Structure formats: structure tokens, C-alpha cells
VEXVEXRO-146373 format. One line per 3 residues: for each residue x, y negated, z negated of N, C-alpha, C, CB. Coordinates in steps of 0.2 Angstrom, whole numbers, plus 5000, padded with zeros to 4 digits. Glycine has a CB too. Example, Ala and Ser with C-alpha at 12.3 -4.5 7.8 and 13.67 -1.06 7.14 Angstrom:
2
5066:5028:4961:5062:5022:4961:5066:5016:4961:5057:5022:4955  5064:5011:4965:5068:5005:4964:5064:5000:4961:5070:5003:4971
//
This chain:
333
4823:5261:4014:4831:5261:4011:4836:5264:4015:4832:5264:4003  4842:5260:4014:4847:5264:4017:4852:5268:4012:4851:5259:4019  4852:5274:4015:4854:5278:4008:4862:5275:4008:4854:5286:4007
4867:5279:4002:4872:5277:4001:4876:5281:4005:4873:5276:3996  4884:5281:4003:4888:5287:4009:4886:5294:4007:4898:5287:4009  4886:5297:3999:4881:5302:3999:4874:5305:4001:4881:5302:3996
4871:5301:4002:4866:5302:4007:4866:5303:4014:4862:5298:4006  4871:5299:4016:4873:5298:4025:4875:5306:4026:4882:5292:4026  4879:5308:4020:4883:5314:4020:4880:5320:4023:4884:5316:4013
4873:5319:4017:4869:5325:4015:4865:5325:4023:4863:5324:4007  4864:5320:4024:4858:5319:4030:4863:5323:4036:4855:5310:4032  4871:5320:4037:4873:5320:4044:4875:5329:4042:4881:5314:4046
4876:5332:4036:4879:5337:4036:4872:5344:4038:4884:5337:4029  4866:5341:4036:4862:5346:4037:4858:5347:4043:4858:5345:4032  4858:5339:4047:4859:5340:4055:4865:5344:4058:4859:5332:4057
4870:5344:4054:4875:5350:4059:4873:5355:4058:4884:5351:4058  4871:5357:4051:4870:5365:4050:4863:5366:4055:4867:5367:4040  4858:5360:4056:4853:5364:4060:4855:5365:4067:4846:5362:4059
4859:5360:4069:4859:5360:4075:4864:5366:4078:4860:5352:4077  4869:5369:4076:4871:5373:4077:4867:5379:4076:4877:5372:4075  4864:5379:4072:4860:5386:4070:4854:5385:4074:4858:5386:4061
4850:5380:4078:4846:5380:4084:4851:5383:4089:4843:5372:4087  4856:5381:4090:4861:5383:4096:4862:5392:4096:4869:5378:4095  4864:5393:4090:4863:5400:4088:4859:5404:4090:4863:5401:4083
4853:5400:4087:4848:5403:4089:4845:5406:4098:4844:5398:4086  4845:5400:4100:4842:5401:4109:4846:5406:4111:4842:5393:4115  4853:5406:4110:4859:5410:4111:4857:5419:4109:4866:5407:4105
4854:5416:4103:4852:5424:4100:4846:5427:4103:4850:5425:4092  4841:5424:4107:4836:5426:4109:4837:5431:4117:4832:5419:4109  4843:5428:4119:4846:5432:4125:4848:5437:4122:4851:5429:4130
4852:5437:4117:4855:5442:4116:4850:5448:4112:4861:5440:4111  4842:5445:4109:4841:5451:4108:4835:5454:4114:4839:5450:4100  4836:5450:4117:4830:5453:4124:4835:5458:4127:4827:5446:4132
4843:5456:4129:4845:5461:4133:4852:5464:4130:4845:5458:4140  4852:5463:4123:4857:5465:4120:4860:5472:4122:4856:5464:4114  4865:5475:4126:4865:5483:4128:4874:5486:4126:4864:5483:4139
4875:5487:4120:4884:5489:4119:4888:5493:4125:4885:5495:4113  4883:5498:4128:4885:5502:4134:4887:5498:4141:4878:5506:4135  4883:5491:4141:4883:5489:4147:4890:5485:4150:4878:5485:4147
4893:5488:4154:4900:5485:4155:4901:5477:4159:4904:5490:4160  4893:5475:4160:4894:5470:4166:4894:5465:4163:4889:5469:4171  4897:5458:4166:4899:5452:4165:4893:5449:4160:4900:5448:4173
4888:5450:4161:4883:5447:4156:4884:5449:4150:4876:5448:4158  4884:5454:4150:4886:5457:4142:4892:5455:4140:4885:5464:4140  4897:5457:4142:4903:5453:4140:4902:5446:4138:4907:5454:4146
4899:5441:4143:4897:5436:4140:4893:5434:4134:4896:5434:4144  4890:5438:4133:4883:5441:4127:4889:5442:4122:4877:5450:4129  4893:5445:4121:4897:5448:4117:4902:5441:4114:4902:5454:4121
4905:5436:4118:4909:5431:4116:4905:5426:4114:4913:5428:4122  4899:5425:4116:4894:5419:4114:4892:5420:4105:4886:5420:4120  4891:5429:4106:4888:5432:4100:4896:5430:4095:4886:5441:4101
4901:5432:4095:4906:5431:4090:4907:5423:4088:4914:5435:4092  4907:5420:4093:4908:5412:4093:4902:5408:4089:4908:5408:4100  4896:5410:4090:4891:5408:4087:4893:5412:4079:4882:5410:4091
4893:5416:4078:4895:5419:4070:4900:5416:4068:4896:5426:4070  4905:5414:4071:4912:5412:4068:4911:5405:4068:4920:5414:4074  4907:5401:4069:4905:5394:4069:4899:5394:4065:4903:5391:4075
4896:5398:4063:4889:5398:4059:4895:5402:4051:4880:5403:4064  4899:5404:4052:4902:5408:4046:4905:5401:4042:4909:5414:4049  4906:5396:4046:4909:5389:4043:4906:5385:4041:4912:5386:4046
4900:5384:4045:4896:5379:4044:4891:5378:4038:4893:5378:4050  4888:5385:4036:4882:5387:4035:4885:5385:4025:4879:5395:4039  4893:5387:4022:4894:5384:4017:4893:5378:4015:4898:5386:4016
4891:5373:4019:4889:5366:4019:4883:5366:4014:4887:5363:4025  4879:5371:4016:4872:5370:4011:4873:5369:4005:4867:5377:4011  4878:5373:4001:4880:5373:3996:4883:5365:3993:4884:5377:3995
4886:5363:3998:4891:5355:3997:4883:5351:3997:4898:5352:4005  4877:5351:4003:4874:5348:4002:4867:5348:3996:4874:5349:4008  4865:5354:3993:4862:5354:3989:4867:5350:3983:4860:5359:3990
4873:5350:3982:4878:5347:3978:4875:5338:3977:4886:5348:3982  4878:5337:3984:4877:5331:3988:4871:5327:3983:4874:5332:3996  4864:5331:3988:4858:5329:3985:4856:5329:3979:4855:5333:3987
4858:5330:3975:4857:5329:3968:4861:5325:3964:4857:5334:3966  4865:5324:3968:4868:5317:3964:4869:5310:3966:4874:5319:3963  4866:5312:3972:4862:5304:3975:4857:5303:3972:4859:5303:3983
4853:5310:3971:4845:5308:3967:4846:5305:3961:4840:5313:3965  4851:5308:3957:4853:5306:3949:4855:5298:3950:4860:5311:3944  4861:5296:3955:4862:5288:3956:4858:5284:3956:4865:5287:3960
4854:5286:3961:4848:5282:3964:4843:5281:3957:4843:5288:3970  4843:5283:3952:4839:5281:3948:4838:5273:3944:4839:5286:3945  4844:5272:3946:4846:5263:3944:4840:5259:3949:4856:5259:3946
4839:5262:3953:4837:5256:3958:4828:5258:3956:4841:5258:3967  4826:5261:3954:4820:5263:3952:4815:5261:3945:4822:5267:3951  4811:5257:3945:4808:5257:3938:4804:5262:3936:4805:5252:3937
4806:5263:3931:4804:5269:3926:4808:5276:3928:4796:5271:3927  4811:5276:3934:4816:5284:3932:4822:5280:3929:4819:5290:3941  4824:5287:3925:4829:5289:3921:4835:5295:3923:4825:5291:3916
4832:5299:3927:4837:5302:3929:4835:5305:3937:4839:5309:3924  4838:5311:3940:4832:5311:3946:4828:5314:3947:4834:5314:3951  4823:5315:3942:4817:5318:3942:4812:5312:3941:4816:5325:3936
4814:5306:3941:4811:5301:3943:4812:5297:3952:4812:5296:3938  4820:5300:3954:4820:5297:3959:4818:5302:3963:4825:5295:3961  4815:5307:3962:4814:5314:3967:4807:5312:3968:4816:5322:3965
4803:5310:3962:4798:5308:3964:4796:5301:3966:4795:5311:3959  4800:5299:3969:4796:5291:3972:4795:5291:3977:4800:5285:3970  4794:5296:3980:4789:5299:3989:4789:5305:3988:4794:5297:3998
4782:5306:3995:4782:5313:3995:4787:5318:3997:4777:5313:3998  4792:5317:3996:4798:5320:4001:4802:5324:3998:4803:5317:4004  4803:5321:3991:4809:5322:3987:4810:5328:3984:4808:5318:3982
4805:5329:3981:4803:5337:3977:4803:5342:3983:4794:5337:3972  4800:5342:3989:4798:5346:3996:4807:5347:4000:4791:5341:4001  4809:5342:3998:4818:5342:4001:4822:5347:3996:4823:5333:3999
4821:5344:3989:4824:5349:3985:4824:5358:3985:4821:5347:3978  4815:5358:3985:4814:5365:3987:4817:5370:3993:4807:5364:3988  4815:5365:3999:4819:5367:4005:4827:5368:4005:4817:5362:4011
4831:5364:4001:4837:5364:4001:4839:5370:3997:4839:5358:3999  4835:5371:3991:4837:5379:3987:4835:5385:3993:4831:5382:3977  4831:5385:3997:4828:5390:4000:4833:5391:4004:4823:5389:4002
4836:5385:4007:4841:5385:4014:4848:5388:4011:4844:5375:4017  4851:5387:4004:4857:5389:4001:4856:5398:4000:4858:5385:3995  4850:5399:4000:4848:5406:3996:4850:5410:4005:4837:5407:3992
4845:5407:4011:4844:5410:4015:4852:5409:4018:4837:5407:4018  4856:5406:4020:4863:5404:4021:4868:5408:4019:4865:5398:4019  4868:5410:4012:4871:5414:4009:4870:5421:4011:4868:5413:4003
4863:5424:4010:4861:5430:4013:4866:5432:4020:4852:5429:4016  4863:5427:4024:4867:5428:4031:4873:5429:4031:4868:5425:4035  4876:5427:4027:4884:5424:4027:4886:5432:4024:4887:5416:4021
4884:5435:4019:4884:5442:4019:4883:5447:4023:4880:5444:4016  4877:5446:4028:4876:5450:4033:4880:5450:4038:4869:5448:4036  4883:5443:4039:4888:5442:4044:4896:5444:4043:4887:5435:4045
4896:5445:4036:4903:5448:4034:4904:5454:4037:4904:5448:4027  4899:5457:4032:4898:5466:4035:4897:5468:4041:4892:5469:4033  4894:5463:4046:4892:5465:4053:4901:5465:4055:4886:5460:4057
4904:5460:4055:4911:5458:4057:4914:5464:4056:4914:5453:4054  4915:5466:4051:4920:5471:4048:4921:5477:4053:4917:5474:4040  4914:5480:4058:4915:5485:4061:4915:5481:4069:4908:5490:4058
4918:5485:4074:4919:5482:4079:4913:5482:4084:4924:5485:4081  4907:5488:4082:4904:5490:4086:4898:5485:4084:4904:5497:4086  4897:5479:4079:4894:5474:4077:4886:5476:4077:4896:5469:4082
4886:5483:4073:4878:5485:4070:4875:5482:4069:4877:5487:4066  4875:5476:4066:4870:5471:4062:4869:5465:4065:4873:5469:4056  4871:5465:4074:4870:5458:4078:4863:5458:4078:4873:5458:4084
4858:5463:4079:4851:5459:4081:4848:5456:4075:4845:5464:4085  4849:5461:4069:4847:5458:4065:4848:5453:4061:4845:5460:4064  4855:5450:4063:4857:5444:4060:4856:5438:4065:4864:5444:4058
4855:5439:4070:4851:5434:4076:4843:5434:4076:4854:5437:4084  4840:5439:4074:4834:5439:4072:4832:5433:4064:4832:5447:4072  4836:5434:4061:4836:5430:4054:4836:5422:4056:4843:5433:4049
4838:5421:4060:4842:5415:4063:4834:5414:4065:4849:5415:4069  4830:5418:4068:4823:5414:4069:4820:5411:4065:4818:5417:4070  4821:5413:4059:4817:5408:4051:4822:5404:4048:4814:5413:4044
4829:5406:4049:4834:5400:4047:4833:5393:4051:4842:5404:4048  4833:5394:4056:4834:5387:4063:4827:5382:4060:4832:5391:4074  4821:5385:4060:4815:5379:4058:4818:5377:4051:4807:5381:4058
4817:5382:4044:4821:5380:4038:4825:5374:4038:4825:5384:4036  4830:5376:4042:4837:5370:4042:4833:5365:4044:4843:5371:4048  4831:5365:4051:4826:5358:4053:4824:5354:4049:4820:5359:4056
4817:5357:4045:4814:5356:4040:4818:5353:4036:4811:5361:4036  4822:5355:4034:4826:5352:4029:4831:5345:4031:4831:5357:4026  4833:5345:4037:4836:5339:4039:4829:5333:4041:4841:5341:4046
4825:5336:4042:4818:5330:4042:4816:5329:4037:4812:5332:4046  4815:5333:4030:4815:5329:4024:4820:5325:4021:4814:5333:4021  4826:5325:4021:4830:5323:4018:4831:5316:4023:4835:5327:4016
4830:5314:4028:4829:5310:4032:4824:5304:4030:4829:5314:4038  4818:5309:4030:4813:5303:4028:4812:5301:4021:4806:5305:4029  4816:5308:4016:4816:5306:4009:4821:5298:4008:4820:5315:4003
4827:5299:4011:4830:5293:4012:4829:5287:4013:4833:5293:4014  4826:5288:4020:4825:5282:4023:4816:5275:4021:4825:5286:4032  4813:5281:4019:4808:5279:4016:4807:5278:4008:4805:5283:4018
4813:5277:4006:4811:5277:3998:4811:5271:3998:4815:5280:3993  4806:5267:3992:4807:5258:3993:4807:5258:3984:4798:5252:3998  4811:5255:3984:4815:5253:3979:4808:5248:3974:4822:5247:3982
4803:5246:3977:4798:5242:3973:4791:5248:3968:4793:5237:3980  4791:5254:3973:4787:5260:3969:4790:5261:3962:4789:5267:3974  4785:5260:3958:4787:5262:3951:4785:5269:3950:4783:5258:3946
4789:5274:3947:4789:5281:3948:4790:5281:3940:4796:5284:3954  4790:5290:3940:4788:5292:3933:4798:5295:3929:4779:5300:3934  4794:5294:3924:4802:5294:3921:4801:5303:3918:4805:5287:3913
4807:5306:3917:4806:5312:3918:4804:5316:3910:4814:5315:3923  4802:5307:3903:4798:5310:3899:4791:5310:3900:4800:5306:3893  4788:5308:3906:4783:5308:3907:4781:5316:3911:4781:5303:3910
4786:5316:3915:4784:5322:3922:4785:5330:3917:4791:5321:3932  4790:5328:3912:4790:5335:3906:4788:5332:3901:4798:5340:3905  4782:5329:3900:4779:5326:3893:4774:5332:3891:4776:5318:3895
4770:5329:3885:4765:5335:3883:4758:5332:3886:4765:5337:3872  4757:5327:3890:4752:5324:3892:4751:5326:3900:4752:5318:3891  4757:5330:3902:4759:5332:3909:4754:5337:3910:4766:5333:3910
4751:5337:3918:4746:5344:3917:4749:5348:3924:4736:5341:3918  4754:5345:3927:4757:5349:3932:4759:5355:3928:4765:5344:3936  4765:5357:3936:4769:5366:3933:4774:5363:3928:4776:5372:3941
4778:5356:3930:4784:5353:3925:4780:5355:3919:4786:5345:3925  4775:5351:3916:4773:5350:3911:4771:5358:3907:4768:5346:3913  4768:5363:3912:4768:5370:3909:4773:5372:3906:4766:5374:3913
4780:5372:3911:4786:5375:3908:4788:5372:3902:4791:5376:3913  4787:5366:3903:4792:5362:3897:4787:5365:3890:4793:5351:3898  4781:5366:3889:4777:5369:3884:4775:5376:3884:4771:5366:3883
4780:5380:3888:4778:5387:3885:4780:5388:3879:4780:5393:3889  4778:5393:3876:4778:5393:3868:4787:5399:3869:4768:5399:3864  4792:5393:3865:4798:5396:3863:4799:5403:3859:4800:5391:3860
4794:5405:3855:4792:5410:3853:4793:5416:3857:4788:5410:3851  4791:5414:3865:4789:5420:3869:4794:5419:3875:4780:5420:3871  4796:5413:3877:4802:5412:3883:4810:5414:3878:4802:5401:3885
4809:5413:3872:4818:5416:3869:4818:5423:3869:4820:5414:3862  4815:5427:3866:4815:5436:3867:4814:5437:3876:4806:5440:3863  4811:5435:3879:4808:5436:3886:4816:5434:3889:4800:5429:3888
4817:5428:3889:4825:5428:3892:4830:5430:3891:4828:5425:3892  4831:5433:3885:4838:5435:3882:4837:5444:3885:4838:5434:3872  4831:5446:3883:4829:5453:3885:4829:5454:3894:4819:5453:3881
4827:5449:3897:4828:5449:3905:4835:5450:3907:4825:5442:3908  4841:5446:3902:4845:5444:3905:4851:5452:3904:4846:5437:3902  4849:5452:3898:4853:5458:3895:4850:5465:3902:4851:5460:3884
4843:5466:3902:4844:5470:3907:4845:5469:3912:4841:5471:3908  4846:5464:3916:4849:5462:3923:4856:5466:3921:4850:5453:3925  4861:5462:3917:4867:5463:3916:4869:5473:3916:4867:5459:3910
4863:5475:3913:4864:5483:3911:4863:5484:3918:4859:5488:3906  4857:5484:3922:4856:5487:3929:4865:5486:3932:4848:5482:3934  4865:5480:3932:4872:5478:3937:4878:5482:3934:4873:5469:3935
4879:5482:3928:4883:5488:3926:4882:5495:3930:4881:5491:3918  4876:5496:3927:4876:5505:3930:4876:5505:3939:4867:5509:3927  4874:5499:3942:4875:5500:3950:4882:5500:3951:4872:5494:3955
4887:5495:3945:4895:5494:3948:4897:5502:3946:4900:5488:3942  4896:5506:3942:4901:5510:3939:4897:5519:3941:4902:5508:3929  4890:5516:3943:4888:5525:3943:4885:5523:3951:4880:5529:3934
4884:5516:3954:4881:5516:3964:4873:5519:3962:4886:5525:3971  4870:5517:3957:4861:5519:3956:4861:5510:3953:4858:5527:3949  4852:5512:3956:4849:5508:3955:4852:5499:3958:4847:5510:3948
4853:5501:3962:4855:5496:3966:4849:5491:3967:4857:5499:3972  4844:5493:3970:4837:5490:3973:4835:5486:3965:4830:5497:3978  4834:5490:3961:4832:5487:3955:4836:5480:3954:4835:5493:3949
4843:5482:3951:4847:5476:3950:4845:5470:3956:4854:5479:3951  4844:5470:3964:4843:5465:3966:4837:5462:3966:4845:5464:3970  4831:5466:3964:4826:5463:3962:4824:5460:3953:4822:5467:3965
4829:5463:3951:4830:5459:3945:4835:5453:3946:4833:5464:3939  4839:5451:3950:4842:5446:3950:4838:5439:3953:4848:5447:3953  4835:5442:3958:4828:5435:3959:4824:5435:3955:4824:5436:3966
4820:5439:3951:4817:5437:3946:4821:5432:3941:4814:5443:3943  4825:5434:3940:4829:5430:3936:4831:5422:3936:4834:5432:3937  4830:5421:3944:4830:5411:3945:4825:5409:3942:4828:5408:3953
4818:5411:3944:4812:5408:3942:4812:5409:3934:4806:5412:3946  4813:5413:3930:4812:5415:3923:4819:5411:3919:4813:5424:3922  4824:5410:3922:4829:5406:3918:4828:5398:3919:4838:5408:3921
4824:5396:3927:4824:5389:3926:4818:5387:3920:4822:5385:3934  4813:5391:3921:4808:5391:3914:4812:5391:3907:4803:5398:3914  4817:5394:3907:4821:5395:3899:4823:5389:3899:4827:5401:3899
4826:5387:3904:4831:5381:3904:4826:5374:3902:4835:5380:3914  4819:5373:3905:4818:5367:3905:4812:5369:3898:4816:5364:3912  4810:5375:3895:4809:5376:3889:4811:5376:3881:4808:5379:3890
4816:5378:3883:4821:5377:3874:4829:5376:3878:4820:5386:3867  4833:5378:3883:4839:5378:3880:4840:5371:3883:4844:5383:3882  4838:5366:3888:4840:5360:3887:4839:5357:3878:4835:5357:3892
4833:5359:3875:4833:5355:3871:4839:5355:3864:4825:5356:3869  4843:5362:3865:4848:5362:3862:4855:5357:3864:4849:5368:3861  4854:5356:3870:4859:5351:3873:4857:5343:3872:4859:5353:3880
4850:5342:3874:4849:5335:3871:4849:5334:3865:4844:5332:3872  4846:5339:3860:4848:5339:3853:4840:5335:3851:4856:5333:3850  4835:5336:3855:4827:5332:3856:4823:5338:3856:4826:5327:3863
4817:5337:3853:4813:5341:3852:4808:5342:3857:4810:5341:3847  4808:5334:3863:4801:5334:3866:4806:5332:3872:4795:5329:3862  4811:5333:3873:4816:5332:3880:4817:5340:3884:4824:5330:3878
4813:5339:3889:4816:5345:3894:4816:5344:3899:4813:5351:3895  4819:5340:3901:4820:5337:3908:4826:5342:3911:4824:5328:3907  4826:5347:3918:4832:5350:3918:4835:5346:3923:4832:5357:3921
4836:5339:3925:4839:5335:3930:4845:5331:3925:4835:5329:3933  4843:5330:3918:4846:5327:3914:4852:5331:3912:4842:5325:3909  4852:5338:3913:4861:5340:3912:4865:5339:3917:4862:5347:3911
4863:5336:3922:4868:5334:3927:4871:5329:3926:4867:5333:3933  4869:5325:3921:4872:5317:3920:4878:5316:3916:4869:5313:3917  4881:5313:3915:4889:5314:3913:4888:5313:3905:4896:5307:3918
4884:5309:3903:4883:5309:3897:4883:5317:3890:4878:5304:3898  4880:5322:3897:4881:5329:3893:4884:5332:3896:4875:5333:3890  4890:5331:3900:4898:5334:3903:4896:5336:3907:4903:5339:3898
4893:5335:3912:4889:5337:3919:4888:5346:3917:4894:5335:3928  4884:5344:3912:4885:5353:3910:4880:5359:3914:4882:5354:3900  4876:5355:3917:4871:5357:3923:4873:5360:3927:4869:5352:3927
4879:5357:3933:4882:5361:3937:4887:5367:3937:4884:5359:3938  4889:5369:3930:4891:5374:3931:4887:5379:3927:4897:5375:3931  4880:5377:3924:4875:5380:3923:4870:5384:3929:4872:5376:3921
4869:5378:3933:4866:5379:3939:4868:5385:3946:4867:5372:3942  4877:5382:3946:4879:5387:3950:4883:5394:3949:4882:5383:3951  4883:5395:3943:4883:5402:3941:4877:5407:3941:4885:5401:3936
4869:5403:3940:4864:5404:3941:4863:5407:3948:4861:5399:3939  4864:5402:3954:4862:5402:3960:4866:5409:3963:4864:5396:3963  4871:5408:3961:4880:5412:3962:4878:5420:3961:4887:5410:3955
4874:5420:3953:4871:5428:3953:4866:5428:3956:4869:5430:3946  4859:5425:3958:4855:5427:3961:4855:5429:3968:4852:5424:3961  4860:5424:3972:4861:5426:3979:4866:5433:3980:4865:5418:3984
4871:5433:3977:4876:5440:3976:4874:5444:3974:4881:5441:3972  4867:5444:3967:4865:5450:3965:4859:5453:3971:4862:5448:3959  4855:5447:3975:4849:5450:3982:4852:5453:3987:4845:5444:3985
4860:5450:3988:4863:5450:3994:4864:5460:3993:4871:5445:3995  4867:5461:3987:4869:5469:3986:4862:5474:3988:4870:5470:3978  4857:5470:3985:4851:5474:3989:4849:5474:3995:4845:5472:3986
4850:5468:3999:4849:5468:4006:4852:5472:4010:4851:5462:4008  4858:5473:4007:4864:5478:4012:4863:5486:4011:4875:5477:4009  4859:5485:4005:4858:5493:4004:4855:5497:4010:4852:5495:3998
4849:5494:4013:4845:5495:4019:4850:5496:4024:4841:5489:4020  4856:5494:4025:4861:5495:4032:4864:5500:4030:4867:5490:4034  4865:5504:4024:4869:5510:4022:4871:5516:4025:4869:5513:4018
4866:5518:4029:4864:5524:4034:4866:5523:4041:4858:5526:4033  4868:5516:4041:4872:5515:4049:4879:5519:4048:4873:5505:4053  4880:5523:4054:4885:5524:4054:4889:5524:4056:4885:5527:4053
4892:5516:4057:4894:5513:4059:4897:5508:4053:4890:5512:4063  4893:5509:4048:4895:5504:4041:4894:5510:4035:4888:5496:4040  4895:5515:4036:4897:5520:4029:4899:5518:4025:4899:5526:4029
4905:5516:4029:4911:5513:4023:4911:5508:4021:4917:5512:4023  4908:5505:4025:4909:5496:4025:4905:5493:4020:4908:5492:4032  4897:5496:4021:4892:5491:4015:4893:5494:4009:4883:5492:4016
4897:5500:4006:4897:5501:3999:4903:5497:3996:4898:5507:3998  4908:5496:4000:4912:5494:3999:4911:5483:3996:4916:5498:4004  4907:5482:4003:4902:5475:4002:4902:5475:3995:4894:5475:4006
4894:5480:3994:4890:5480:3990:4895:5478:3982:4885:5487:3991  4899:5482:3981:4904:5482:3975:4907:5476:3973:4910:5487:3976  4907:5473:3980:4910:5465:3977:4907:5462:3976:4914:5461:3981
4901:5462:3980:4895:5457:3978:4892:5457:3970:4888:5460:3983  4892:5465:3966:4891:5466:3960:4895:5461:3958:4891:5472:3958  4900:5463:3957:4906:5461:3953:4904:5453:3951:4913:5461:3957
4902:5451:3957:4902:5442:3958:4897:5440:3953:4900:5439:3967  4892:5443:3957:4884:5442:3952:4884:5445:3946:4877:5447:3956  4888:5451:3945:4887:5452:3937:4891:5446:3933:4892:5460:3934
4898:5445:3936:4901:5439:3931:4896:5434:3932:4909:5437:3934  4895:5430:3935:4891:5425:3934:4885:5426:3929:4889:5422:3939  4881:5430:3930:4876:5431:3925:4879:5432:3919:4871:5436:3927
4884:5435:3917:4887:5435:3910:4889:5428:3910:4894:5441:3908  4894:5426:3912:4895:5419:3912:4891:5412:3910:4897:5418:3919  4884:5414:3914:4880:5412:3911:4876:5412:3905:4878:5413:3913
4874:5420:3905:4871:5419:3897:4878:5417:3891:4868:5427:3895  4885:5418:3892:4888:5417:3887:4889:5408:3887:4895:5421:3886  4887:5405:3893:4887:5399:3892:4881:5397:3888:4889:5396:3898
4876:5399:3889:4870:5398:3885:4870:5399:3878:4866:5401:3887  4876:5405:3877:4875:5407:3870:4880:5403:3867:4877:5415:3868  4885:5399:3871:4888:5393:3869:4887:5387:3865:4888:5391:3874
4881:5386:3870:4877:5377:3869:4872:5380:3861:4869:5375:3878  4870:5386:3861:4864:5387:3856:4867:5387:3849:4861:5393:3857  4875:5392:3850:4879:5392:3843:4881:5385:3840:4886:5397:3845
4883:5382:3846:4886:5377:3844:4883:5371:3843:4891:5377:3848  4876:5370:3847:4872:5365:3845:4871:5364:3837:4865:5366:3850  4869:5357:3833:4868:5354:3830:4859:5355:3828:4871:5349:3833
4857:5357:3834:4848:5356:3836:4847:5362:3832:4843:5357:3846  4841:5362:3828:4836:5367:3824:4830:5368:3827:4834:5364:3818  4828:5371:3833:4820:5372:3835:4818:5373:3831:4818:5377:3840
4817:5376:3826:4812:5379:3820:4811:5373:3814:4815:5385:3816  4815:5368:3817:4816:5362:3810:4809:5357:3815:4827:5356:3809  4806:5359:3818:4802:5355:3820:4793:5356:3823:4805:5353:3824
//
């Protein structure tokens, strides 16, 4: 099956990101082996220029990861009309072996690129480039990840077969599902509701303490990354029920549909923004003792914490608005 313009854009964008990352990685291998700031040779000067060039290019290319994730979800949702049994992206992603794998790798790529961009930003604030070895070493992990992402996207779109009968979200998240999706959908709401709100309030409290007291930064970073799977579980188990106003509709992908006001996009965007910036706050903590970053890192951490904390609060307010104004009564079923 030939993908639509959105699918072609997703494959092309991923190819662009992976190609530049692989190029930067090959240049980075030489830099990791021979980087010497005290060397005034021509080779060292070329390494410095090449490093600045690759950092500048990746700084503009890696933000495409966010767009790729959105394009992929939009395309997966739009393609459900071509598959028997599919009602939304849940069915389309399950049409072959590569759909959900591509989604997971895209999410990992988004988080990885976000962290790299933060480290790169902090590094470029200092003329000594103190994190140059670290950020090029991280590219050794990101390059195969982005390459796998491109391969999975290509295989997913090209190998889609409209004659395949796939499962709708009602089956994947239904009472008879024995997989992970079914398990998340039927987590006890009496347990998930207090766990979710307690974890969210605790995370916001940790962020506020760090913002105003410069303490518990690592704890806030750990809480931020824990909130990602916990919140997704909460969305599947009970939050989406209030949106759909149905007791057995647990699909997290239908939130992206126009009939529900595309509510999933701001919810997921605020969640991922909070997670990435919160985690980045903790990652930068390990570079505070660097003499070239003593004044730079705390300022960047404060900015990241503000973004993360604001995103968590926005997410919490959005969920509160959904629960408060919905006519659905969970306890009535």
C-alpha cells in the first residue's frame, strides 16, 4: 500500500533525521578519539568546526521528531477507513507487525531527541564546549534508534494490506483481551484514581520545591519519568471513559478524533512536554560541578522545571475539567 502525503512526509522526515544523525555520529567518532581542546593544530580546528556544524544541523533537525510523531498518529487514524474492523488508529496500527513497534520507537526517539537538544543547548552556552564528548557519545545510541525508526515506518506503510481484517479498539481494550491493552483497560478504578492524583500532586510538589528551593531535583526527574506510563495507564483505565461517556470504551487513540474535539493532542503534548523537560532537569544535574557550567546549568534547569511544572499543572487542570464537566458517572455502572 502506498502511503498518503502524511505517510510519505513521516518517512522522509525520519530519513532526514536518521541520515544527519548517522553523519554526525561518524564525525563524532573521530572527535571522541582525538578531541583535545589544548591542541592548536589544523586537525583540531577542523574538528571544532565540524562539531559546531553538526550541532547546529541537529539542533534544527531533531525537533522534527515531534512533528513525525503527530504525523504518524494522524495518518494511522486516517487510514482506518481502508481496513475492515478498524475504527481508529488502534486497529490500523495492528494491521501489521510494524505499527505499534514504530509508535514505541517514535516515542523513544522524541524523548531521546528532546534530552539531546537540552544537553546541546547547555553545551553551546559555554565557549569551551564542555559537554561535547558526552553529546557525541549519546549520538552513538540515537543513530541506530532513528535508523530503526525509519525502517519501521517504511515497512509499516509499504506493507499495509487493505485486505487484512484487523481488530477494532473495542476488541483490543475489551473485557476479553488478554494482552497489555486489556490489562490496562481493566485496572481497578478504585485503585487507579487515588494513585494517579496522589502521584500527580506529589510530582507537582517536588517540582515546586525544586523551583523555589533548588532541592530534590533528581527526585523530580524520576517522578516525571514515572508519570508517563502511570498517566497513560490512567487515561486508558478511567480518564477516557469520562470523555466518551461510555463504561467500556477505553481506547486512548479515539481521543485524537475530531468528534471528541481532538482532545488527545493537548493532553498527550502536555504530558510528553512535562516528562521530557522534567527528566532533562535531572540529567543536567550531573553536570553542575563542571567549572564551565557552574552558572549555566542552574539557569537552564530552572527554565526546564518551569516548563515541566506548567505542563503537569496544565495536564491536571485538563483532566479536572474533563471529570467535572462530564455527565458520565463512573459509579453508576
